[in-house]
C-alpha positions in Angstrom: 221.3 99.3 61.0 218.4 100.6 58.9 215.5 98.6 57.6 214.7 99.1 53.9 211.4 100.6 54.7 210.2 102.6 57.7 207.5 100.7 59.6 204.6 101.9 61.7 205.0 100.0 65.0 202.7 99.6 67.9 204.3 99.1 71.3 202.3 97.0 73.8 204.1 97.5 77.1 202.8 98.5 80.6 206.1 99.7 82.0 206.3 103.3 80.9 210.1 103.6 81.2 210.6 100.5 79.1 208.1 101.7 76.5 209.8 105.0 76.2 213.2 103.3 75.8 211.7 101.1 73.0 210.3 104.2 71.3 213.7 105.8 71.2 215.3 102.7 69.8 212.7 102.5 67.1 213.2 106.1 66.1 217.0 105.5 65.9 216.3 102.5 63.6 214.2 104.7 61.3 210.8 103.4 62.3 207.7 105.3 63.5 206.2 104.2 66.8 202.6 105.0 66.3 201.6 104.5 70.0 202.0 102.8 73.3 199.2 100.5 74.6 199.6 99.7 78.3 196.5 97.5 78.6 194.5 94.8 76.8 191.7 97.3 76.1 194.0 99.9 74.5 195.8 97.2 72.4 192.4 95.8 71.2 191.4 99.4 70.2 194.5 99.7 68.1 194.0 96.3 66.5 190.4 97.0 65.5 191.2 100.6 64.3 194.4 99.7 62.5 197.1 102.1 61.3 200.2 100.1 62.1 202.3 97.5 60.3 203.8 95.5 63.2 203.3 95.1 67.0 205.8 94.5 69.8 204.2 92.7 72.7 205.1 92.2 76.3 203.8 88.7 77.3 202.7 89.8 80.8 200.9 93.1 81.3 199.3 94.2 84.5 197.4 91.1 85.6 198.8 88.1 83.7 199.5 86.8 80.2 197.3 89.3 78.3 200.0 89.5 75.6 199.1 86.0 74.5 195.5 87.0 74.0 196.5 90.1 72.1 198.8 88.0 69.9 195.9 85.7 69.0 193.9 88.7 67.7 196.9 89.9 65.7 197.4 86.5 64.2 193.7 86.4 63.2 194.1 89.8 61.6 197.4 88.7 59.9 199.3 91.5 61.5 203.0 90.7 62.2 204.2 90.8 65.8 206.9 89.6 68.2 207.2 89.3 71.9 209.4 91.3 74.3 209.4 89.6 77.8 211.2 89.1 81.0 210.1 85.4 81.0 212.2 82.7 79.4 210.7 79.7 81.3 209.5 76.7 79.4 205.8 77.2 80.2 205.7 80.8 78.9 207.7 79.9 75.9 205.4 77.1 74.9 202.3 79.4 75.2 204.1 82.1 73.1 205.1 79.6 70.4 201.5 78.5 70.0 200.5 81.9 68.6 203.6 81.9 66.2 205.4 85.2 66.9 208.0 86.4 64.4 210.5 86.5 67.2 210.9 86.2 71.0 213.2 88.8 72.7 214.1 88.4 76.4 214.6 91.6 78.5 217.0 93.3 78.9 217.6 93.8 75.1 219.6 96.1 72.9 218.8 98.1 69.8 220.5 95.4 67.8 218.1 92.8 69.3 215.2 94.9 68.2 216.6 95.3 64.7 217.1 91.6 64.3 213.6 90.8 65.7 211.9 93.3 63.3 213.9 91.9 60.3 212.9 88.4 61.2 209.2 89.3 61.8 208.8 91.3 58.6 210.8 89.1 56.1 207.6 88.2 54.3 205.6 91.4 55.0 205.8 92.7 51.5 206.0 89.3 49.7 203.0 87.8 48.0 201.6 85.4 50.5 199.7 82.2 49.9 196.0 82.5 50.7 195.2 80.9 54.0 192.4 80.2 56.5 192.8 80.6 60.3 191.4 77.8 62.3 191.4 77.1 66.0 192.7 74.0 67.7 192.2 74.0 71.4 193.6 77.2 72.8 195.9 77.8 69.8 195.4 79.0 66.3 196.7 77.5 63.1 196.9 78.8 59.5 195.9 76.3 56.8 196.9 77.1 53.2 193.8 77.3 51.0 195.4 75.3 48.2 195.9 72.4 50.6 192.2 72.1 51.4 190.7 69.4 49.2 187.0 69.8 50.2 184.9 71.2 53.0 181.9 69.8 54.7 179.3 71.7 56.9 178.6 70.1 60.2 176.2 71.9 62.5 177.8 75.2 63.5 181.2 74.2 62.2 182.7 73.5 58.8 185.2 70.7 58.4 188.3 71.6 56.3 189.8 68.4 54.8 193.4 68.4 53.6 195.3 65.3 52.5 196.2 64.2 56.0 194.1 66.3 58.5 190.6 67.5 59.2 190.3 71.0 60.7 187.3 72.6 62.3 186.3 76.2 61.7 183.4 77.8 63.5 181.6 79.1 60.4 178.7 78.3 58.2 179.5 76.9 54.7 178.0 80.1 53.2 180.3 82.4 55.2 183.3 80.2 54.5 182.7 80.3 50.8 182.4 84.0 50.9 185.9 84.1 52.5 187.1 81.8 49.8 185.5 83.9 47.0 188.5 84.3 44.8 189.7 80.7 45.1 188.9 77.5 43.2 186.1 76.3 45.6 182.8 75.2 44.2 179.7 74.3 46.2 178.3 70.9 45.1 175.6 70.3 47.8 174.1 72.2 50.7 176.8 70.7 53.0 179.7 70.4 50.6 182.2 72.3 48.5 185.3 71.1 46.7 188.6 72.6 45.6 188.5 72.2 41.8 192.3 71.7 41.8 191.8 68.4 43.7 188.9 66.9 41.6 190.0 63.7 40.0 186.6 62.6 38.4 182.9 63.3 38.3 179.4 62.2 37.4 176.0 63.9 37.7 175.8 62.6 41.3 179.2 63.0 42.7 182.7 64.5 42.3 185.8 62.4 43.1 188.6 63.9 45.3 191.0 61.0 45.3 189.2 58.1 46.9 186.5 60.4 48.5 183.2 60.9 46.8 181.6 64.3 47.3 177.8 64.4 46.7 176.4 66.6 44.0 172.8 67.8 44.3 170.5 68.2 41.3 170.2 71.9 42.0 174.0 72.4 41.6 174.7 69.9 38.8 174.0 72.2 35.8 176.3 74.9 37.0 179.0 72.4 38.0 178.8 70.6 34.6 179.5 73.8 32.7 182.4 74.8 34.9 183.9 71.3 34.7 183.6 71.3 30.9 185.2 74.7 30.6 188.0 73.8 33.0 188.6 70.3 31.8 187.8 70.2 28.0 187.7 66.8 26.4 
């Protein structure tokens, strides 16, 4: 059992014997365990420093479900991860599912279990992924594909992301969000609005149509928008 490419893997586990056992299994599988983090602080330090391709997390560290918190950070950073845990109860499983791990391995486990979990978690690691935005919904995080966002609207300290059937909230100003979407098809039309040009169905000097929704266009933005639309949709 050998993965096509050796991966740098972070082990987040507070039981030293278990961590060392995992380390040995990873070496046997041809991977490189870059380190062992036995606390939230050490795991966060690794996350913000980088230097690894994948993380293996225990759900429960010294004082509770710190693994869920660490998983949220990894998800935001788009770093693949999966859980190793002694807990298979419904409550723990639901909390783990909310942060979308690549796999969920229950202790005790074998080298083959790790092999399968790594394969499942890294299936798309080297594939070209669709651009996406991470948004928060309650205590969970979701990833929204950029191409599905039809338009965005700034609302106080949040920006609404409108897809065909849902509205998501992201704690971000419109300016910061557009910087995050810099290489996409979004165009600001108004101090509070921006549209995805792929979803524009009509326009005038005062508004752009996105299906049945009319997006306001300010006079300050109209000249730039007009030229872009003429180049993109020639008559």
